[in-house]
C-alpha positions in Angstrom: -10.3 50.3 -32.1 -12.3 52.2 -34.7 -15.5 53.7 -33.5 -17.5 52.1 -36.0 -16.0 48.8 -35.1 -17.2 49.3 -31.5 -20.5 50.6 -32.6 -21.1 47.4 -34.7 -20.1 45.0 -31.8 -22.2 47.1 -29.3 -25.4 46.5 -32.0 -24.5 43.2 -32.7 -24.9 42.5 -28.9 -28.1 44.1 -28.8 -29.4 42.3 -31.7 -28.1 38.8 -30.0 -30.1 39.7 -26.8 -33.2 40.2 -28.9 -32.8 36.9 -30.4 -31.7 38.2 -33.8 -28.6 36.4 -34.3 -28.4 36.1 -38.0 -28.8 40.0 -38.1 -26.0 40.4 -35.2 -23.7 38.1 -37.6 -24.5 40.1 -40.5 -23.4 43.2 -38.7 -20.4 41.9 -36.8 -18.8 39.5 -39.4 -17.8 42.1 -42.0 -15.9 44.5 -39.5 -14.3 41.5 -37.8 -13.1 40.2 -41.1 -11.8 43.6 -42.2 -9.8 44.1 -38.9 -6.2 44.2 -39.2 -4.0 42.1 -36.6 -4.1 45.1 -34.1 -7.6 45.6 -34.4 -8.3 42.1 -34.2 -6.6 41.9 -30.9 -8.7 44.9 -29.7 -11.8 43.1 -30.7 -11.0 39.8 -29.0 -10.4 41.7 -25.7 -13.5 43.6 -26.2 -15.6 40.5 -26.7 -13.8 38.9 -23.5 -14.7 42.1 -21.5 -18.2 42.4 -23.1 -19.4 38.8 -23.3 -22.2 39.3 -21.0 -23.2 42.2 -23.3 -24.4 39.2 -25.5 -26.3 37.2 -23.0 -27.8 39.8 -20.3 -31.7 40.6 -20.6 -31.9 44.0 -22.1 
């Protein structure tokens, strides 16, 4: 996964924890849509491994 994609996902997680879901989606959605099939698989794996990042208190 590209560093920029990982950074976007990490930022989206941070924003989600801070009750800023719309902002989180605005950051994450474009990188998810732009991902090719290989990066998409890596994104899915990252999301499975980091689901708690979106919900834990910050």
